[in-house]
C-alpha positions in Angstrom: -21.0 2.1 -0.2 -22.7 0.5 2.8 -22.1 -3.2 2.3 -19.4 -5.2 0.4 -20.2 -8.8 -0.5 -17.6 -11.4 -1.3 -18.8 -14.5 -3.3 -16.4 -17.4 -3.5 -18.1 -19.6 -6.0 -16.1 -22.8 -6.0 -16.4 -25.9 -8.1 -17.4 -28.1 -5.1 -18.2 -25.6 -2.3 -19.1 -22.0 -2.2 -19.2 -19.3 0.5 -20.5 -15.7 0.8 -19.4 -13.0 3.2 -20.4 -9.4 3.9 -18.5 -6.4 5.2 -20.6 -3.6 6.6 -18.9 -0.2 6.4 -18.6 2.1 9.3 -20.8 4.6 7.4 -23.6 2.0 7.3 -23.4 1.5 11.1 -23.7 5.2 11.7 -26.6 5.4 9.4 -28.3 2.6 11.3 -27.7 4.5 14.5 -29.3 7.6 13.1 -32.3 5.7 12.1 -32.6 4.4 15.7 -33.0 7.9 17.0 -29.4 8.7 18.1 -28.5 12.2 17.1 -25.6 13.0 14.8 -23.9 15.1 17.5 -24.1 12.3 20.0 -22.7 9.8 17.5 -19.9 12.2 16.7 -19.0 12.5 20.4 -19.2 8.7 20.9 -17.0 8.1 17.9 -14.5 11.0 18.1 -11.8 9.3 20.2 -12.3 5.9 18.7 -12.1 7.3 15.1 -8.9 9.1 15.9 -7.3 5.9 17.3 -8.5 3.8 14.4 -7.1 6.4 11.9 -3.7 6.2 13.4 -3.8 2.4 13.7 -5.0 2.1 10.1 -2.3 4.4 8.8 0.3 2.3 10.6 -1.0 -1.2 9.9 -3.0 -0.6 6.7 -6.1 -2.3 8.2 -9.6 -1.3 9.1 -11.7 -2.0 12.1 -14.3 -4.3 10.5 -14.1 -8.0 9.6 -16.3 -9.7 7.0 -19.0 -12.0 8.3 -19.4 -15.3 6.6 -23.2 -15.7 5.8 -25.2 -18.9 6.1 -26.8 -19.9 2.8 -29.2 -22.8 3.3 -28.1 -23.0 7.0 -24.5 -23.6 5.9 -21.5 -21.3 5.8 -19.8 -23.5 3.3 -22.4 -24.9 0.9 -22.2 -27.4 -1.9 -22.0 -25.9 -5.4 -25.0 -27.6 -6.8 -28.5 -26.7 -7.9 -31.7 -28.6 -8.9 -35.0 -27.7 -10.5 -38.0 -29.6 -9.2 -41.2 -30.7 -11.0 -43.1 -27.6 -9.7 -40.3 -25.3 -11.0 -38.6 -24.6 -7.7 -34.8 -23.8 -7.7 -32.9 -25.6 -4.9 -29.2 -25.0 -4.2 -26.7 -26.6 -1.9 -26.8 -30.0 -0.2 -30.6 -30.3 -0.7 -30.1 -30.1 -4.4 -28.0 -33.2 -4.3 -30.8 -35.6 -3.2 -34.1 -33.7 -3.8 -36.4 -36.6 -4.9 -38.5 -34.7 -7.4 -35.7 -32.9 -9.2 -36.0 -32.8 -13.0 -32.6 -31.1 -13.5 -29.6 -31.5 -11.2 -26.2 -30.0 -11.7 -22.9 -30.2 -9.8 -19.2 -29.4 -10.4 -19.8 -27.0 -13.3 -17.4 -24.1 -12.6 -14.4 -26.2 -13.6 -15.9 -26.6 -17.0 -16.5 -22.8 -17.5 -13.6 -22.3 -20.0 -14.3 -25.5 -22.0 -18.1 -26.1 -21.9 -20.5 -23.4 -23.0 -23.3 -25.2 -21.1 -21.6 -24.4 -17.8 -22.6 -20.8 -18.3 -26.2 -21.7 -17.9 -25.4 -23.8 -14.8 -23.5 -21.0 -13.2 -26.3 -18.6 -13.9 -28.9 -20.9 -12.3 -26.8 -21.5 -9.2 -26.0 -17.8 -8.9 -29.7 -17.0 -9.1 -30.4 -19.5 -6.4 -27.8 -17.9 -4.1 -29.2 -14.5 -4.8 -32.6 -15.6 -3.9 -31.4 -17.2 -0.6 -29.7 -13.9 0.4 -32.8 -11.9 -0.3 -35.0 -14.4 1.6 -32.8 -14.4 4.7 -32.6 -10.6 4.8 -28.8 -10.7 4.4 -29.3 -8.7 1.2 -31.8 -6.0 0.8 -33.0 -4.7 -2.6 -32.0 -1.2 -3.4 -29.3 -0.9 -0.7 -26.0 0.7 -1.6 -23.8 -2.4 -2.0 -21.6 -4.3 -4.5 -20.4 -7.9 -5.0 -16.8 -9.0 -5.5 -16.7 -12.4 -7.1 -13.6 -14.6 -7.3 -12.1 -16.4 -10.3 -8.9 -18.4 -10.9 -5.8 -16.2 -11.5 -5.3 -18.0 -14.8 -8.5 -16.6 -16.4 -7.9 -13.8 -18.8 -9.8 -10.5 -19.1 -12.2 -11.9 -21.7 -13.2 -14.8 -19.5 -13.5 -12.6 -16.5 -15.8 -10.1 -18.3 -18.0 -13.0 -19.6 -18.2 -14.3 -16.0 -19.1 -10.9 -14.6 -21.9 -10.6 -17.2 -23.5 -13.8 -15.9 -24.1 -12.2 -12.5 -25.3 -8.9 -14.1 -27.9 -10.8 -16.1 -29.1 -12.6 -13.0 -29.7 -9.3 -11.3 -26.8 -9.0 -8.9 -25.9 -5.5 -7.6 -22.8 -4.1 -9.3 -20.2 -6.9 -9.5 -16.5 -7.0 -10.1 -14.4 -10.1 -10.8 -11.0 -10.5 -9.2 -8.6 -13.4 -8.8 -9.1 -15.7 -5.8 -5.4 -15.7 -5.0 -5.5 -11.9 -4.8 -8.5 -12.1 -2.4 -6.6 -14.7 -0.3 -3.7 -12.3 0.1 -5.9 -9.4 0.9 -7.5 -11.5 3.6 -4.1 -12.2 5.0 -3.2 -8.5 5.1 -6.5 -7.4 6.7 -7.3 -10.2 9.1 -7.1 -9.5 12.8 -6.4 -13.1 13.6 -3.5 -13.3 11.1 -1.9 -9.9 11.1 0.6 -9.7 8.3 0.0 -6.1 7.4 1.2 -4.0 4.5 4.7 -5.3 4.8 3.6 -8.4 3.1 3.1 -6.3 0.0 6.8 -5.3 0.0 8.0 -8.8 -0.3 7.7 -11.4 -3.1 4.9 -13.8 -2.2 3.6 -17.1 -3.7 -0.1 -17.7 -3.1 -1.2 -21.3 -3.4 -4.9 -21.6 -3.5 -5.9 -25.3 -3.3 -9.5 -25.7 -4.3 -11.5 -28.8 -4.9 -10.7 -29.1 -8.6 -7.7 -26.9 -9.2 -4.7 -25.5 -7.5 -4.1 -21.8 -8.3 -0.6 -20.4 -8.1 0.0 -16.6 -8.1 3.3 -14.8 -7.8 2.9 -11.4 -6.2 5.7 -8.8 -5.8 5.3 -5.4 -4.2 1.6 -6.1 -3.9 1.2 -6.7 -7.6 0.5 -9.9 -9.4 3.1 -10.4 -12.1 1.4 -11.7 -15.2 4.4 -13.5 -16.7 5.2 -15.1 -13.4 1.7 -16.4 -12.6 1.5 -20.1 -13.2 -2.3 -20.0 -13.3 -4.4 -23.1 -12.8 -3.2 -26.7 -12.3 -5.9 -29.3 -12.5 -5.1 -30.8 -9.2 -7.5 -30.2 -6.4 -8.5 -31.7 -3.0 -11.4 -33.3 -4.8 -9.0 -36.0 -6.0 -8.2 -37.0 -2.5 -11.9 -37.1 -1.7 -12.5 -39.4 -4.7 -9.7 -41.6 -3.5 -11.1 -41.8 0.0 -14.6 -42.6 -1.2 -13.3 -45.2 -3.6 -11.5 -47.0 -0.7 -14.7 -46.9 1.3 -16.7 -48.4 -1.5 -14.2 -51.2 -2.0 -14.5 -51.9 1.7 -18.3 -52.1 1.5 -18.2 -55.8 0.6 -21.5 -57.2 -0.9 -22.9 -53.6 -1.0 -20.1 -52.4 -3.3 -21.9 -53.2 -6.6 -25.2 -51.6 -5.4 -23.4 -48.5 -4.3 -21.6 -48.2 -7.6 -24.9 -48.6 -9.6 -26.5 -45.9 -7.4 -23.6 -43.5 -8.0 -23.9 -44.2 -11.8 -27.6 -43.6 -11.8 -27.4 -40.5 -9.4 -24.4 -38.3 -9.8 -26.0 -36.1 -7.1 -25.7 -38.9 -4.5 -22.1 -39.5 -5.5 -21.4 -35.8 -5.0 -23.1 -35.9 -1.6 -20.9 -38.9 -0.5 -17.8 -37.2 -1.9 -18.7 -34.1 0.1 -18.9 -36.3 3.2 -15.5 -37.8 2.4 -14.1 -34.2 2.1 -15.4 -33.4 5.6 -13.9 -36.5 7.1 -10.6 -35.9 5.3 -10.4 -32.4 6.7 -11.3 -33.6 10.2 -8.6 -36.2 10.1 -5.8 -33.8 8.9 -6.8 -31.0 11.2 -5.5 -33.1 14.1 -3.7 -36.0 12.4 -1.7 -37.1 15.5 -4.9 -37.6 17.5 -7.0 -39.3 14.8 -4.1 -41.7 13.9 -4.5 -43.2 17.3 -8.3 -42.9 17.7 -9.4 -43.6 14.2 -11.7 -41.3 12.2 -15.0 -42.7 10.9 -18.4 -41.7 9.6 -21.4 -43.7 8.6 -23.1 -42.7 5.4 -26.7 -43.6 4.4 -27.8 -43.3 0.7 -31.5 -42.9 0.3 -32.2 -43.8 -3.4 -34.2 -46.9 -4.4 -33.6 -48.3 -0.9 -31.3 -47.3 1.9 -27.6 -48.2 1.5 -25.3 -47.8 4.5 -21.5 -47.9 4.4 -18.6 -46.4 6.4 -16.0 -43.8 5.5 -12.8 -44.1 7.5 -9.4 -42.5 7.7 -6.2 -43.7 9.3 -2.4 -43.4 8.7 -2.4 -46.1 6.1 -5.2 -44.5 4.1 -3.7 -41.1 4.4 -0.5 -42.5 2.8 -2.5 -44.1 0.0 -4.4 -40.9 -0.7 -1.3 -38.7 -0.7 1.5 -40.9 -2.1 -0.3 -43.8 -3.8 -1.0 -44.0 -7.6 -4.2 -42.2 -8.7 -6.0 -43.1 -11.9 -7.2 -39.5 -12.4 -3.5 -38.5 -12.4 -2.4 -41.1 -15.0 -1.1 -43.3 -12.2 1.0 -40.7 -10.5 0.5 -39.7 -6.9 -1.0 -36.5 -5.6 2.4 -35.7 -4.1 4.3 -36.2 -7.4 2.0 -34.0 -9.4 1.8 -31.2 -6.8 5.6 -31.3 -6.3 6.1 -31.1 -10.1 3.8 -28.1 -10.2 5.7 -26.3 -7.5 9.0 -26.9 -9.3 7.6 -25.5 -12.5 6.4 -22.4 -10.6 9.8 -21.9 -9.1 11.4 -22.1 -12.6 8.9 -19.6 -14.0 9.6 -17.0 -11.3 12.1 -14.5 -12.9 13.4 -12.4 -10.1 13.3 -12.7 -6.4 12.1 -16.0 -5.1 9.2 -15.7 -2.6 10.0 -14.8 1.0 6.5 -16.1 1.9 4.4 -18.9 0.6 0.8 -18.3 1.6 -1.6 -21.4 1.5 -5.3 -21.0 1.3 -8.2 -23.3 0.6 -9.5 -26.3 2.6 -6.6 -28.6 1.5 -4.0 -26.2 2.9 -4.9 -27.5 6.4 -3.0 -30.7 5.5 0.4 -30.6 7.3 1.9 -32.6 4.3 1.1 -29.8 1.9 3.0 -27.3 4.0 5.9 -29.7 4.2 5.9 -30.1 0.4 5.9 -26.3 -0.1 8.8 -25.9 2.3 10.7 -28.6 0.5 10.6 -26.7 -2.8 10.9 -23.2 -1.3 13.3 -23.8 1.7 14.1 -20.0 1.8 10.5 -19.0 2.4 8.2 -19.0 5.3 5.1 -21.1 4.7 1.9 -20.0 6.5 -1.8 -20.7 6.5 -4.5 -18.4 7.7 -7.2 -19.1 10.2 -10.2 -20.9 8.5 -8.4 -21.0 5.1 -11.6 -22.3 3.5 -13.1 -18.8 4.1 -10.0 -16.8 3.2 -11.1 -16.1 -0.3 -14.7 -15.1 0.4 -13.5 -12.8 3.2 -10.8 -11.3 1.1 -13.3 -10.6 -1.7 -15.4 -8.5 0.7 -12.4 -6.7 2.0 -11.4 -6.0 -1.6 -14.6 -4.2 -2.1 -14.0 -1.8 0.8 -10.3 -1.3 -0.2 -11.3 -0.5 -3.7 -13.9 2.0 -2.6 -11.5 3.6 -0.1 -8.7 3.8 -2.7 -11.1 5.4 -5.2 -11.6 8.3 -2.7 -7.9 8.3 -2.0 -7.0 8.6 -5.7 -9.6 11.4 -6.0 -7.9 13.4 -3.2 -4.5 12.9 -4.7 -5.8 14.1 -8.0 -7.3 17.2 -6.3 -3.9 18.0 -4.7 -2.2 17.6 -8.0 -4.8 19.8 -9.8 -4.3 22.5 -7.2 -1.5 25.1 -7.3 0.1 24.0 -4.0 2.9 22.0 -5.6 3.8 24.8 -8.0 3.7 27.4 -5.1 6.1 25.3 -3.0 8.5 24.8 -5.9 8.4 28.4 -7.0 9.2 29.5 -3.4 12.4 27.4 -3.5 13.5 27.6 -7.1 16.3 30.0 -6.2 17.8 27.5 -3.7 17.8 24.8 -6.5 19.9 27.0 -8.8 22.3 27.9 -6.0 22.7 24.2 -5.1 23.4 23.3 -8.7 25.8 26.2 -9.3 27.8 25.3 -6.2 28.1 21.8 -7.4 28.8 22.5 -11.0 31.1 25.5 -11.4 34.3 23.8 -10.3 33.7 20.7 -12.5 33.0 22.9 -15.5 36.2 24.9 -15.0 38.1 21.7 -14.5 36.6 19.6 -17.3 36.1 22.4 -19.9 38.3 25.4 -19.2 41.6 23.6 -18.4 41.3 21.3 -21.5 40.7 24.3 -23.7 43.8 26.0 -22.3 45.8 22.9 -23.0 44.5 22.8 -26.6 45.4 26.5 -27.1 48.8 25.9 -25.7 49.3 22.9 -28.0 48.3 25.1 -31.0 44.9 23.4 -31.7 43.1 26.7 -31.1 44.7 29.4 -33.2 43.7 32.6 -31.5 42.8 33.6 -28.0 39.6 35.2 -29.4 38.4 31.7 -30.6 38.4 30.4 -27.0 35.1 31.9 -25.9 33.1 30.3 -28.8 34.8 26.9 -28.1 34.2 27.3 -24.3 30.5 28.0 -24.9 30.1 24.9 -27.1 32.0 22.6 -24.8 30.2 23.8 -21.6 26.9 23.0 -23.3 28.1 19.6 -24.3 29.5 18.8 -20.9 26.4 19.8 -19.1 24.4 17.3 -21.2 26.7 14.4 -20.4 25.8 11.6 -18.1 28.7 12.6 -15.8 27.4 16.1 -15.4 23.9 14.9 -14.8 25.0 12.5 -12.1 26.8 15.4 -10.4 23.5 17.3 -10.3 21.7 14.5 -8.5 23.1 15.3 -5.0 22.2 19.0 -5.1 18.8 18.2 -6.5 18.2 15.6 -3.7 19.3 18.1 -1.1 16.9 20.7 -2.5 14.0 18.2 -2.7 14.2 17.2 1.0 12.9 20.4 2.6 10.4 20.7 -0.2 9.2 17.1 0.5 8.7 17.9 4.2 6.6 20.9 3.2 4.6 18.8 0.8 3.9 16.2 3.6 1.6 18.8 5.3 -0.8 18.1 2.4 -0.2 14.4 1.7 -0.2 13.0 5.3 -3.8 14.0 6.1 -4.9 12.2 2.9 -3.1 9.0 3.9 -4.5 9.1 7.4 -8.1 9.7 6.2 -8.0 6.6 4.0 -5.9 4.2 6.1 -2.9 4.3 3.9 0.7 4.4 5.4 1.6 8.1 5.4 5.0 7.4 4.0 3.3 6.1 0.8 3.0 9.7 -0.4 6.3 11.0 1.1 9.0 12.2 -1.3 11.5 11.7 1.5 10.6 8.0 1.5 10.4 8.0 -2.3 14.1 8.9 -2.4 15.1 5.9 -0.4 13.9 2.5 0.7 10.5 3.1 2.4 8.1 0.9 4.3 6.7 -0.1 0.9 10.2 -1.0 -0.4 10.1 1.7 -3.1 13.6 2.7 -4.1 13.8 5.8 -6.3 16.4 8.5 -6.2 16.4 12.0 -7.4 17.7 11.0 -10.8 14.3 9.3 -11.4 12.4 12.3 -10.2 14.2 14.4 -12.7 14.4 12.3 -15.8 17.4 12.9 -18.0 15.4 14.4 -20.8 13.6 16.6 -18.4 16.8 18.2 -17.1 16.9 20.2 -20.3 15.4 23.4 -18.8 17.8 23.3 -15.9 20.8 22.7 -18.1 19.8 25.4 -20.6 19.2 27.8 -17.7 22.7 27.2 -16.3 24.3 27.6 -19.7 22.6 30.8 -20.4 23.7 32.3 -17.1 27.2 30.8 -17.0 28.5 31.1 -20.5 28.8 34.9 -20.4 30.5 34.8 -17.1 33.0 31.9 -17.6 33.6 33.0 -21.2 33.6 36.6 -22.2 37.3 37.1 -21.7 38.8 33.7 -21.3 41.7 34.7 -23.5 42.2 37.8 -21.4 42.3 35.6 -18.4 45.2 33.7 -20.0 47.0 36.9 -20.8 46.6 38.3 -17.3 47.7 35.1 -15.8 50.8 34.7 -17.9 51.6 37.8 -19.9 55.0 38.2 -18.3 56.0 34.9 -19.9 54.7 35.9 -23.4 56.9 39.0 -24.1 59.8 40.8 -22.4 58.9 43.8 -20.2 60.6 46.3 -22.7 58.6 45.0 -25.7 55.4 45.1 -23.7 56.1 48.7 -22.7 56.8 49.6 -26.3 53.5 48.0 -27.5 51.5 49.8 -24.8 53.1 53.1 -25.8 52.4 52.6 -29.5 49.0 50.9 -29.4 47.6 51.7 -26.0 46.5 49.0 -23.5 43.2 48.2 -25.1 44.6 47.9 -28.6 47.5 45.9 -27.3 45.1 43.3 -25.8 42.9 43.3 -28.9 46.0 42.6 -31.1 47.2 39.8 -28.8 43.7 38.3 -28.8 43.6 38.0 -32.6 47.1 37.1 -33.4 48.3 33.5 -33.9 50.9 33.4 -31.2 53.7 31.0 -32.0 53.8 27.7 -30.1 57.2 28.3 -28.5 55.8 31.5 -26.9 52.5 29.7 -25.9 54.6 27.2 -24.0 56.0 30.0 -21.9 52.6 30.6 -20.4 52.6 28.5 -17.2 49.7 26.0 -16.7 49.8 26.6 -13.0 49.2 30.3 -13.4 46.1 29.7 -15.5 44.9 27.0 -13.0 45.4 29.5 -10.2 43.5 32.1 -12.1 40.5 29.7 -12.6 40.4 29.0 -8.8 39.9 32.7 -8.2 37.5 32.9 -11.2 35.3 30.1 -9.6 34.4 32.2 -6.6 33.7 35.2 -9.0 31.5 33.1 -11.3 29.4 31.8 -8.3 29.0 35.3 -6.9 27.9 36.7 -10.3 25.5 33.8 -10.8 23.9 34.3 -7.4 23.4 38.0 -8.2 22.0 37.2 -11.7 19.6 34.7 -10.3 18.3 37.2 -7.8 17.6 39.6 -10.6 16.1 37.1 -13.0 13.9 34.9 -10.8 10.9 35.6 -12.8 12.4 35.0 -16.2 10.9 32.6 -18.7 13.5 29.9 -17.9 12.8 30.0 -14.2 9.0 29.9 -14.7 9.3 27.0 -17.1 11.7 25.2 -14.7 9.3 25.6 -11.8 6.4 24.3 -13.9 8.5 21.3 -15.2 9.7 20.3 -11.7 6.1 20.6 -10.3 4.8 18.3 -13.1 7.5 15.8 -12.3 6.7 15.8 -8.5 3.0 15.4 -9.3 3.9 12.4 -11.5 5.8 11.0 -8.6 2.8 11.4 -6.3 0.6 9.6 -8.9 3.1 6.7 -9.2 3.4 6.4 -5.4 -0.4 6.4 -5.1 -0.5 3.5 -7.6 2.2 1.6 -5.6 0.2 1.6 -2.4 -3.0 0.5 -4.1 -3.7 -3.2 -3.8 -4.4 -4.2 -7.4 -7.7 -6.0 -7.5 -7.9 -7.4 -11.1 
């Protein structure tokens, strides 16, 4: 993609930005006659530096440019159709004398008034025409549009909204929330360098538009649907209306004529309201200075005949606008309604309260707004970006590039997963995994299974020594499937994963660097602890409980025959001198022979008094020696049976789980755009 356009279509004002990709710049250089080899030499060092910087900061080298539409970067959301069929947008549409149709403030009615769809379509068509006429948009070029909407709009509303631009003839368009775009702008902007760490913290984005205030709660870079307050019908336009109303009341004898003009021409009212907005923003941008000097602007209405009146702002009027009763708010003040909205948002947040409150939109320039946010969220840092009125349109353009970059990033991750590299690395180390688990599990098995079985035999619960092996086999299987045993496996699995993870980084790190993603985002070593992205996952999550089956069954199949297969004999050899007297033992050996004597002892129900003569300490000592023997035999068996079905299935299962982890980590690093 060569160009990414961001279109912030607001209810009162709109803005368009464009982000030109590095690829487009190199293409332009080629068309200018510079050879590819020369470009490559020129860019080689710079590209390497930018790749490293991007991987660390998560930012690119470009910044979106806000385009002028009708000579204005921020233009009024209005359109008019003249008698000769011309379509006019922006400020000119507000007072074009030969307009047959004139529309303003239609986006706020999109969800409630079907007619607003026609108005949005006409305005969007006008903006598209202006972009083509100015040369900022060229037909047939490889580009896309990212268009903002309130976070409160559902998928159906967003899709209907997208279809409007498609019908008008826009290049491929995608609709994303304005609050998301504002946060992306904060993450990417050179002037306001927050970086990817902002995505590891809970953030509240407050987007104050002209008609609505949009709240979005974002955690780990993702907008939490249940914790998004959506739109509140409270915008800076209410302040503008209040300021204009105060000015009209001060007009004296002209007041009635001005009101009649506004009633007859909504376009002139909108124009004057727009002037009030500019004066308000000017005043609050340096309130301390303008409180002393006074802030005024003369307005001339050209309708039937010229009408002149004065807009003014001072400390008294600022208090009336912010803290005085407002008819549009049922007699409540702007402060009261905004504060109540903030409190409702705080109550709706289930989980961590925001560490950061990010303000965007023209109203966010007001110092009072920042103070109100700090009052309700004292634990958070409250910040505003540079030129907050353009945060959304810039963030929309950035979102296009990020989305395109992540599409390629995801494709490369999928290619790695589809290859055999992960399987090859796992198969090369599968023997180490078995050894780690055996070392960790043999002693607990003997302690938690063998000793209790001995105690049960000694107490008479198990009748014959020959019954011990079957009971041991059953109990070993049960124990290895318990949560206790699985927790014991976590440490050896983690230790085994670490060197494997380092080997895997040889494949994942280049992918991250190529696409400006922090390289730890695809690192299993970071995945097993708190990383730069605040992902906390341990080896238990890598190997889910139900997916430990193959490992457990493999251990059981190798261990049962070694631990069992003579457990009763182990008891005899450990305590035979306490079972019978030496003379009786000699007599039995002479009559039956050693083998038959052992067989007889194994199958006889030895009386409890005699069983009590077998010392527990002797058997415990015997198991200590048996532990080393079992480990040695297991190691030898593993060396001989590395290519058995169980081992192959284990390698495949582990590889699949690691690949699932890579997929999840790739999803975490992506900035969700919808």
